A tleap script that builds the chain and sets N, CA, C and O, in Angstrom:
source leaprc.protein.ff14SB
mol = sequence {
  NMET SER LYS SER THR PRO ARG ILE LEU GLN
  GLN GLN PRO ALA ARG GLN SER ASP ALA GLN
  GLN GLN GLN SER GLY SER ASN ASP PHE GLN
  PRO LYS PRO ALA ALA GLN LYS LYS GLU GLN
  GLN MET GLY GLU GLY SER TYR GLU ALA SER
  ARG ASP PHE LYS GLN ARG ALA GLU GLU TYR
  MET LYS LYS ALA ASP ILE GLU LYS ASP ALA
  ALA ALA ALA LYS PRO ARG SER GLU GLU GLU
  ALA ARG GLU LEU GLU LYS ALA GLU GLU GLU
  GLY ARG SER HIE SER LYS GLY GLU CARG
}
set mol.1.N position { -264.828 -37.253 86.541 }
set mol.1.CA position { -264.621 -38.164 87.646 }
set mol.1.C position { -265.844 -38.104 88.553 }
set mol.1.O position { -266.261 -37.020 88.961 }
set mol.2.N position { -266.403 -39.224 88.860 }
set mol.2.CA position { -267.599 -39.248 89.690 }
set mol.2.C position { -267.226 -39.621 91.117 }
set mol.2.O position { -266.297 -40.390 91.364 }
set mol.3.N position { -267.963 -39.063 92.020 }
set mol.3.CA position { -267.740 -39.399 93.424 }
set mol.3.C position { -268.375 -40.754 93.699 }
set mol.3.O position { -269.517 -41.023 93.326 }
set mol.4.N position { -267.602 -41.587 94.356 }
set mol.4.CA position { -268.154 -42.886 94.707 }
set mol.4.C position { -267.985 -43.098 96.203 }
set mol.4.O position { -267.076 -42.551 96.828 }
set mol.5.N position { -268.839 -43.867 96.735 }
set mol.5.CA position { -268.736 -44.169 98.164 }
set mol.5.C position { -267.677 -45.239 98.357 }
set mol.5.O position { -267.543 -46.146 97.536 }
set mol.6.N position { -266.921 -45.131 99.448 }
set mol.6.CA position { -265.865 -46.123 99.667 }
set mol.6.C position { -266.452 -47.519 99.833 }
set mol.6.O position { -267.517 -47.708 100.420 }
set mol.7.N position { -265.732 -48.469 99.304 }
set mol.7.CA position { -266.160 -49.853 99.398 }
set mol.7.C position { -265.870 -50.377 100.803 }
set mol.7.O position { -264.750 -50.230 101.291 }
set mol.8.N position { -266.811 -50.959 101.430 }
set mol.8.CA position { -266.652 -51.495 102.778 }
set mol.8.C position { -266.215 -52.949 102.647 }
set mol.8.O position { -266.849 -53.760 101.972 }
set mol.9.N position { -265.109 -53.242 103.317 }
set mol.9.CA position { -264.596 -54.607 103.271 }
set mol.9.C position { -265.395 -55.497 104.215 }
set mol.9.O position { -265.729 -55.117 105.337 }
set mol.10.N position { -265.679 -56.659 103.734 }
set mol.10.CA position { -266.426 -57.612 104.543 }
set mol.10.C position { -265.465 -58.289 105.511 }
set mol.10.O position { -264.415 -58.778 105.095 }
set mol.11.N position { -265.801 -58.322 106.771 }
set mol.11.CA position { -264.955 -58.974 107.764 }
set mol.11.C position { -265.354 -60.431 107.902 }
set mol.11.O position { -266.526 -60.797 107.812 }
set mol.12.N position { -264.342 -61.239 108.124 }
set mol.12.CA position { -264.575 -62.665 108.334 }
set mol.12.C position { -265.120 -62.882 109.736 }
set mol.12.O position { -264.706 -62.196 110.670 }
set mol.13.N position { -266.030 -63.813 109.899 }
set mol.13.CA position { -266.538 -64.096 111.247 }
set mol.13.C position { -265.423 -64.691 112.109 }
set mol.13.O position { -264.535 -65.380 111.607 }
set mol.14.N position { -265.484 -64.421 113.383 }
set mol.14.CA position { -264.477 -64.946 114.308 }
set mol.14.C position { -264.551 -66.462 114.334 }
set mol.14.O position { -265.635 -67.047 114.344 }
set mol.15.N position { -263.371 -67.095 114.345 }
set mol.15.CA position { -263.310 -68.556 114.407 }
set mol.15.C position { -262.678 -68.977 115.720 }
set mol.15.O position { -261.860 -68.255 116.290 }
set mol.16.N position { -263.060 -70.135 116.185 }
set mol.16.CA position { -262.414 -70.673 117.368 }
set mol.16.C position { -261.042 -71.192 116.964 }
set mol.16.O position { -260.869 -71.712 115.861 }
set mol.17.N position { -260.066 -71.051 117.856 }
set mol.17.CA position { -258.728 -71.556 117.566 }
set mol.17.C position { -258.774 -73.056 117.387 }
set mol.17.O position { -259.446 -73.769 118.133 }
set mol.18.N position { -258.062 -73.516 116.406 }
set mol.18.CA position { -258.021 -74.928 116.090 }
set mol.18.C position { -256.679 -75.493 116.530 }
set mol.18.O position { -255.675 -74.785 116.455 }
set mol.19.N position { -256.621 -76.724 116.978 }
set mol.19.CA position { -255.368 -77.359 117.366 }
set mol.19.C position { -254.571 -77.764 116.141 }
set mol.19.O position { -253.440 -78.234 116.264 }
set mol.20.N position { -255.138 -77.589 114.977 }
set mol.20.CA position { -254.468 -77.952 113.737 }
set mol.20.C position { -254.422 -76.729 112.830 }
set mol.20.O position { -255.243 -75.819 112.946 }
set mol.21.N position { -253.467 -76.726 111.942 }
set mol.21.CA position { -253.432 -75.667 110.945 }
set mol.21.C position { -253.161 -76.285 109.593 }
set mol.21.O position { -252.516 -77.329 109.492 }
set mol.22.N position { -253.650 -75.647 108.569 }
set mol.22.CA position { -253.497 -76.182 107.227 }
set mol.22.C position { -252.119 -75.831 106.703 }
set mol.22.O position { -251.676 -74.689 106.822 }
set mol.23.N position { -251.448 -76.801 106.131 }
set mol.23.CA position { -250.134 -76.592 105.553 }
set mol.23.C position { -250.300 -75.842 104.242 }
set mol.23.O position { -251.214 -76.129 103.469 }
set mol.24.N position { -249.421 -74.885 103.990 }
set mol.24.CA position { -249.501 -74.067 102.788 }
set mol.24.C position { -249.503 -74.940 101.534 }
set mol.24.O position { -248.668 -75.832 101.386 }
set mol.25.N position { -250.440 -74.677 100.645 }
set mol.25.CA position { -250.499 -75.401 99.372 }
set mol.25.C position { -251.027 -76.815 99.506 }
set mol.25.O position { -250.867 -77.624 98.592 }
set mol.26.N position { -251.642 -77.122 100.609 }
set mol.26.CA position { -252.109 -78.486 100.819 }
set mol.26.C position { -253.507 -78.460 101.415 }
set mol.26.O position { -253.909 -77.481 102.044 }
set mol.27.N position { -254.228 -79.523 101.215 }
set mol.27.CA position { -255.539 -79.659 101.823 }
set mol.27.C position { -255.465 -80.437 103.126 }
set mol.27.O position { -256.468 -80.586 103.825 }
set mol.28.N position { -254.268 -80.937 103.454 }
set mol.28.CA position { -254.087 -81.717 104.667 }
set mol.28.C position { -253.815 -80.795 105.848 }
set mol.28.O position { -253.142 -79.774 105.704 }
set mol.29.N position { -254.330 -81.151 106.996 }
set mol.29.CA position { -254.088 -80.386 108.206 }
set mol.29.C position { -252.941 -81.009 108.982 }
set mol.29.O position { -252.857 -82.229 109.118 }
set mol.30.N position { -252.061 -80.158 109.490 }
set mol.30.CA position { -250.919 -80.595 110.275 }
set mol.30.C position { -251.102 -80.106 111.703 }
set mol.30.O position { -251.551 -78.979 111.913 }
set mol.31.N position { -250.764 -80.931 112.691 }
set mol.31.CA position { -250.885 -80.462 114.071 }
set mol.31.C position { -249.868 -79.353 114.346 }
set mol.31.O position { -248.742 -79.389 113.850 }
set mol.32.N position { -250.287 -78.368 115.144 }
set mol.32.CA position { -249.369 -77.296 115.536 }
set mol.32.C position { -248.401 -77.861 116.567 }
set mol.32.O position { -248.807 -78.639 117.430 }
set mol.33.N position { -247.133 -77.485 116.491 }
set mol.33.CA position { -246.188 -77.968 117.499 }
set mol.33.C position { -246.520 -77.354 118.853 }
set mol.33.O position { -246.845 -76.170 118.946 }
set mol.34.N position { -246.438 -78.161 119.890 }
set mol.34.CA position { -246.710 -77.673 121.239 }
set mol.34.C position { -245.475 -76.918 121.717 }
set mol.34.O position { -244.439 -77.524 121.992 }
set mol.35.N position { -245.583 -75.624 121.815 }
set mol.35.CA position { -244.447 -74.797 122.236 }
set mol.35.C position { -244.378 -74.778 123.756 }
set mol.35.O position { -245.261 -74.249 124.431 }
set mol.36.N position { -243.324 -75.358 124.266 }
set mol.36.CA position { -243.098 -75.335 125.704 }
set mol.36.C position { -241.913 -74.436 125.960 }
set mol.36.O position { -241.039 -74.302 125.105 }
set mol.37.N position { -241.871 -73.821 127.118 }
set mol.37.CA position { -240.832 -72.839 127.423 }
set mol.37.C position { -239.425 -73.425 127.276 }
set mol.37.O position { -238.541 -72.777 126.715 }
set mol.38.N position { -239.215 -74.630 127.769 }
set mol.38.CA position { -237.883 -75.244 127.714 }
set mol.38.C position { -237.467 -75.574 126.287 }
set mol.38.O position { -236.276 -75.557 125.976 }
set mol.39.N position { -238.422 -75.873 125.416 }
set mol.39.CA position { -238.111 -76.265 124.049 }
set mol.39.C position { -237.994 -75.074 123.102 }
set mol.39.O position { -237.512 -75.216 121.978 }
set mol.40.N position { -238.431 -73.910 123.552 }
set mol.40.CA position { -238.427 -72.744 122.679 }
set mol.40.C position { -236.988 -72.352 122.358 }
set mol.40.O position { -236.164 -72.191 123.258 }
set mol.41.N position { -236.703 -72.204 121.101 }
set mol.41.CA position { -235.366 -71.843 120.668 }
set mol.41.C position { -235.179 -70.340 120.824 }
set mol.41.O position { -236.049 -69.547 120.464 }
set mol.42.N position { -234.033 -69.970 121.363 }
set mol.42.CA position { -233.733 -68.557 121.537 }
set mol.42.C position { -232.501 -68.213 120.718 }
set mol.42.O position { -231.565 -69.006 120.620 }
set mol.43.N position { -232.510 -67.053 120.145 }
set mol.43.CA position { -231.372 -66.613 119.361 }
set mol.43.C position { -230.308 -65.973 120.222 }
set mol.43.O position { -230.429 -65.920 121.446 }
set mol.44.N position { -229.266 -65.489 119.577 }
set mol.44.CA position { -228.212 -64.799 120.300 }
set mol.44.C position { -228.765 -63.555 120.961 }
set mol.44.O position { -229.654 -62.891 120.428 }
set mol.45.N position { -228.230 -63.252 122.124 }
set mol.45.CA position { -228.624 -62.031 122.789 }
set mol.45.C position { -229.947 -62.097 123.496 }
set mol.45.O position { -230.561 -61.059 123.743 }
set mol.46.N position { -230.415 -63.296 123.834 }
set mol.46.CA position { -231.694 -63.389 124.530 }
set mol.46.C position { -231.531 -62.837 125.940 }
set mol.46.O position { -230.479 -62.990 126.560 }
set mol.47.N position { -232.571 -62.201 126.433 }
set mol.47.CA position { -232.526 -61.615 127.769 }
set mol.47.C position { -232.338 -62.684 128.837 }
set mol.47.O position { -231.618 -62.476 129.813 }
set mol.48.N position { -232.989 -63.826 128.649 }
set mol.48.CA position { -232.880 -64.889 129.644 }
set mol.48.C position { -231.446 -65.405 129.737 }
set mol.48.O position { -230.935 -65.607 130.839 }
set mol.49.N position { -230.801 -65.617 128.610 }
set mol.49.CA position { -229.422 -66.100 128.615 }
set mol.49.C position { -228.485 -65.060 129.226 }
set mol.49.O position { -227.554 -65.412 129.950 }
set mol.50.N position { -228.726 -63.791 128.939 }
set mol.50.CA position { -227.893 -62.721 129.505 }
set mol.50.C position { -228.026 -62.677 131.020 }
set mol.50.O position { -227.032 -62.534 131.731 }
set mol.51.N position { -229.254 -62.800 131.513 }
set mol.51.CA position { -229.469 -62.792 132.967 }
set mol.51.C position { -228.790 -63.996 133.613 }
set mol.51.O position { -228.149 -63.865 134.655 }
set mol.52.N position { -228.929 -65.171 132.994 }
set mol.52.CA position { -228.310 -66.374 133.549 }
set mol.52.C position { -226.792 -66.241 133.598 }
set mol.52.O position { -226.167 -66.604 134.595 }
set mol.53.N position { -226.203 -65.725 132.530 }
set mol.53.CA position { -224.749 -65.562 132.484 }
set mol.53.C position { -224.290 -64.593 133.566 }
set mol.53.O position { -223.328 -64.869 134.283 }
set mol.54.N position { -224.970 -63.467 133.683 }
set mol.54.CA position { -224.593 -62.463 134.675 }
set mol.54.C position { -224.686 -63.032 136.081 }
set mol.54.O position { -223.797 -62.815 136.904 }
set mol.55.N position { -225.758 -63.756 136.356 }
set mol.55.CA position { -225.944 -64.342 137.678 }
set mol.55.C position { -224.832 -65.344 137.993 }
set mol.55.O position { -224.268 -65.328 139.087 }
set mol.56.N position { -224.519 -66.216 137.028 }
set mol.56.CA position { -223.460 -67.210 137.261 }
set mol.56.C position { -222.102 -66.558 137.418 }
set mol.56.O position { -221.296 -67.005 138.235 }
set mol.57.N position { -221.827 -65.500 136.645 }
set mol.57.CA position { -220.551 -64.794 136.755 }
set mol.57.C position { -220.417 -64.135 138.125 }
set mol.57.O position { -219.347 -64.183 138.733 }
set mol.58.N position { -221.492 -63.520 138.616 }
set mol.58.CA position { -221.458 -62.894 139.938 }
set mol.58.C position { -221.245 -63.931 141.033 }
set mol.58.O position { -220.485 -63.693 141.971 }
set mol.59.N position { -221.911 -65.081 140.920 }
set mol.59.CA position { -221.731 -66.149 141.909 }
set mol.59.C position { -220.292 -66.650 141.895 }
set mol.59.O position { -219.712 -66.901 142.951 }
set mol.60.N position { -219.719 -66.794 140.718 }
set mol.60.CA position { -218.328 -67.249 140.605 }
set mol.60.C position { -217.386 -66.246 141.273 }
set mol.60.O position { -216.479 -66.633 142.010 }
set mol.61.N position { -217.607 -64.959 141.013 }
set mol.61.CA position { -216.725 -63.932 141.567 }
set mol.61.C position { -216.802 -63.905 143.100 }
set mol.61.O position { -215.811 -63.595 143.760 }
set mol.62.N position { -217.958 -64.223 143.662 }
set mol.62.CA position { -218.107 -64.225 145.118 }
set mol.62.C position { -217.456 -65.445 145.759 }
set mol.62.O position { -216.870 -65.344 146.837 }
set mol.63.N position { -217.558 -66.607 145.095 }
set mol.63.CA position { -217.158 -67.868 145.725 }
set mol.63.C position { -215.763 -68.350 145.324 }
set mol.63.O position { -215.114 -69.040 146.111 }
set mol.64.N position { -215.289 -68.014 144.145 }
set mol.64.CA position { -214.069 -68.620 143.614 }
set mol.64.C position { -212.810 -67.954 144.160 }
set mol.64.O position { -212.821 -66.786 144.550 }
set mol.65.N position { -211.741 -68.716 144.177 }
set mol.65.CA position { -210.417 -68.182 144.510 }
set mol.65.C position { -209.778 -67.790 143.176 }
set mol.65.O position { -209.146 -68.612 142.513 }
set mol.66.N position { -209.951 -66.546 142.801 }
set mol.66.CA position { -209.546 -66.075 141.479 }
set mol.66.C position { -208.032 -66.122 141.309 }
set mol.66.O position { -207.545 -66.438 140.224 }
set mol.67.N position { -207.279 -65.811 142.368 }
set mol.67.CA position { -205.813 -65.872 142.288 }
set mol.67.C position { -205.348 -67.300 141.994 }
set mol.67.O position { -204.436 -67.514 141.195 }
set mol.68.N position { -205.979 -68.261 142.640 }
set mol.68.CA position { -205.630 -69.676 142.422 }
set mol.68.C position { -205.965 -70.079 140.977 }
set mol.68.O position { -205.172 -70.752 140.319 }
set mol.69.N position { -207.153 -69.660 140.486 }
set mol.69.CA position { -207.548 -69.989 139.118 }
set mol.69.C position { -206.602 -69.353 138.097 }
set mol.69.O position { -206.275 -69.970 137.083 }
set mol.70.N position { -206.161 -68.116 138.364 }
set mol.70.CA position { -205.236 -67.437 137.448 }
set mol.70.C position { -203.891 -68.159 137.420 }
set mol.70.O position { -203.289 -68.327 136.359 }
set mol.71.N position { -203.424 -68.586 138.595 }
set mol.71.CA position { -202.156 -69.314 138.656 }
set mol.71.C position { -202.259 -70.649 137.925 }
set mol.71.O position { -201.310 -71.070 137.265 }
set mol.72.N position { -203.398 -71.309 138.040 }
set mol.72.CA position { -203.584 -72.602 137.377 }
set mol.72.C position { -203.666 -72.449 135.862 }
set mol.72.O position { -203.389 -73.397 135.127 }
set mol.73.N position { -204.039 -71.273 135.394 }
set mol.73.CA position { -204.186 -71.063 133.951 }
set mol.73.C position { -202.871 -70.665 133.277 }
set mol.73.O position { -202.795 -70.631 132.049 }
set mol.74.N position { -201.853 -70.369 134.054 }
set mol.74.CA position { -200.564 -69.976 133.464 }
set mol.74.C position { -199.948 -71.152 132.717 }
set mol.74.O position { -200.178 -72.310 133.069 }
set mol.75.N position { -199.160 -70.848 131.677 }
set mol.75.CA position { -198.483 -71.928 130.944 }
set mol.75.C position { -197.551 -72.710 131.875 }
set mol.75.O position { -196.924 -72.141 132.767 }
set mol.76.N position { -197.475 -74.020 131.650 }
set mol.76.CA position { -196.657 -74.866 132.507 }
set mol.76.C position { -195.210 -74.993 132.027 }
set mol.76.O position { -194.350 -75.505 132.743 }
set mol.77.N position { -194.958 -74.524 130.816 }
set mol.77.CA position { -193.592 -74.601 130.292 }
set mol.77.C position { -193.381 -73.479 129.268 }
set mol.77.O position { -194.331 -72.831 128.828 }
set mol.78.N position { -192.122 -73.271 128.904 }
set mol.78.CA position { -191.809 -72.268 127.872 }
set mol.78.C position { -192.439 -72.660 126.533 }
set mol.78.O position { -192.906 -71.804 125.782 }
set mol.79.N position { -192.446 -73.960 126.247 }
set mol.79.CA position { -193.030 -74.442 124.989 }
set mol.79.C position { -194.536 -74.146 124.948 }
set mol.79.O position { -195.060 -73.692 123.931 }
set mol.80.N position { -195.213 -74.407 126.057 }
set mol.80.CA position { -196.644 -74.125 126.112 }
set mol.80.C position { -196.899 -72.618 125.981 }
set mol.80.O position { -197.867 -72.207 125.341 }
set mol.81.N position { -196.039 -71.801 126.583 }
set mol.81.CA position { -196.178 -70.344 126.482 }
set mol.81.C position { -196.039 -69.898 125.030 }
set mol.81.O position { -196.791 -69.037 124.573 }
set mol.82.N position { -195.073 -70.482 124.292 }
set mol.82.CA position { -194.899 -70.137 122.872 }
set mol.82.C position { -196.117 -70.569 122.048 }
set mol.82.O position { -196.565 -69.837 121.166 }
set mol.83.N position { -196.648 -71.765 122.340 }
set mol.83.CA position { -197.831 -72.252 121.623 }
set mol.83.C position { -199.038 -71.335 121.861 }
set mol.83.O position { -199.797 -71.041 120.937 }
set mol.84.N position { -199.200 -70.892 123.103 }
set mol.84.CA position { -200.307 -69.985 123.420 }
set mol.84.C position { -200.145 -68.644 122.713 }
set mol.84.O position { -201.113 -68.085 122.198 }
set mol.85.N position { -198.920 -68.131 122.692 }
set mol.85.CA position { -198.660 -66.858 122.008 }
set mol.85.C position { -198.916 -66.994 120.505 }
set mol.85.O position { -199.495 -66.100 119.888 }
set mol.86.N position { -198.485 -68.108 119.924 }
set mol.86.CA position { -198.715 -68.348 118.501 }
set mol.86.C position { -200.211 -68.425 118.198 }
set mol.86.O position { -200.674 -67.861 117.206 }
set mol.87.N position { -200.955 -69.110 119.038 }
set mol.87.CA position { -202.407 -69.222 118.850 }
set mol.87.C position { -203.073 -67.852 118.980 }
set mol.87.O position { -204.002 -67.541 118.235 }
set mol.88.N position { -202.606 -67.043 119.912 }
set mol.88.CA position { -203.171 -65.705 120.084 }
set mol.88.C position { -202.892 -64.832 118.856 }
set mol.88.O position { -203.768 -64.100 118.396 }
set mol.89.N position { -201.681 -64.917 118.336 }
set mol.89.CA position { -201.341 -64.156 117.120 }
set mol.89.C position { -202.200 -64.615 115.943 }
set mol.89.O position { -202.661 -63.789 115.155 }
set mol.90.N position { -202.417 -65.916 115.818 }
set mol.90.CA position { -203.257 -66.456 114.746 }
set mol.90.C position { -204.678 -65.918 114.873 }
set mol.90.O position { -205.290 -65.524 113.880 }
set mol.91.N position { -205.190 -65.904 116.076 }
set mol.91.CA position { -206.534 -65.374 116.299 }
set mol.91.C position { -206.623 -63.895 115.954 }
set mol.91.O position { -207.595 -63.453 115.341 }
set mol.92.N position { -205.620 -63.137 116.342 }
set mol.92.CA position { -205.602 -61.698 116.026 }
set mol.92.C position { -205.524 -61.455 114.525 }
set mol.92.O position { -206.060 -60.462 114.033 }
set mol.93.N position { -204.870 -62.338 113.797 }
set mol.93.CA position { -204.739 -62.138 112.345 }
set mol.93.C position { -206.096 -62.245 111.644 }
set mol.93.O position { -206.275 -61.715 110.547 }
set mol.94.N position { -207.045 -62.929 112.278 }
set mol.94.CA position { -208.397 -63.079 111.720 }
set mol.94.C position { -209.346 -61.991 112.208 }
set mol.94.O position { -210.476 -61.877 111.732 }
set mol.95.N position { -208.872 -61.194 113.162 }
set mol.95.CA position { -209.713 -60.172 113.783 }
set mol.95.C position { -209.851 -58.954 112.864 }
set mol.95.O position { -208.906 -58.593 112.163 }
set mol.96.N position { -211.001 -58.340 112.870 }
set mol.96.CA position { -211.207 -57.121 112.090 }
set mol.96.C position { -210.806 -55.885 112.869 }
set mol.96.O position { -210.558 -54.832 112.282 }
set mol.97.N position { -210.741 -56.004 114.189 }
set mol.97.CA position { -210.546 -54.828 115.028 }
set mol.97.C position { -209.167 -54.731 115.631 }
set mol.97.O position { -208.165 -54.599 114.928 }
set mol.98.N position { -209.137 -54.798 116.936 }
set mol.98.CA position { -207.930 -54.533 117.705 }
set mol.98.C position { -206.770 -55.454 117.342 }
set mol.98.O position { -206.960 -56.619 116.994 }
set mol.99.N position { -205.582 -54.904 117.432 }
set mol.99.CA position { -204.344 -55.653 117.179 }
set mol.99.C position { -203.330 -55.332 118.194 }
set mol.99.O position { -202.221 -55.865 118.149 }
savepdb mol mol.pdb
quit
């Protein structure tokens, strides 16, 4: 086995950013989409959405009449109460956890 000197990789010269990028497998250039903050898609659990939800929930708790809202959410009849209970049982039957 002979000692050899390590091969030095040639670096590409720096390029200026282009407003276009080449589409994979094509010689045609496609414009890059202009990413704006409002248009950026966010997945579940984004920090911004969590902050917004928390802020709105805190504002609601400070300003709302929670007792009035709870009373308004109660079933208006025995039939509606049975329908709500049936729907809750149906939902629990699909649940993996608590019962």
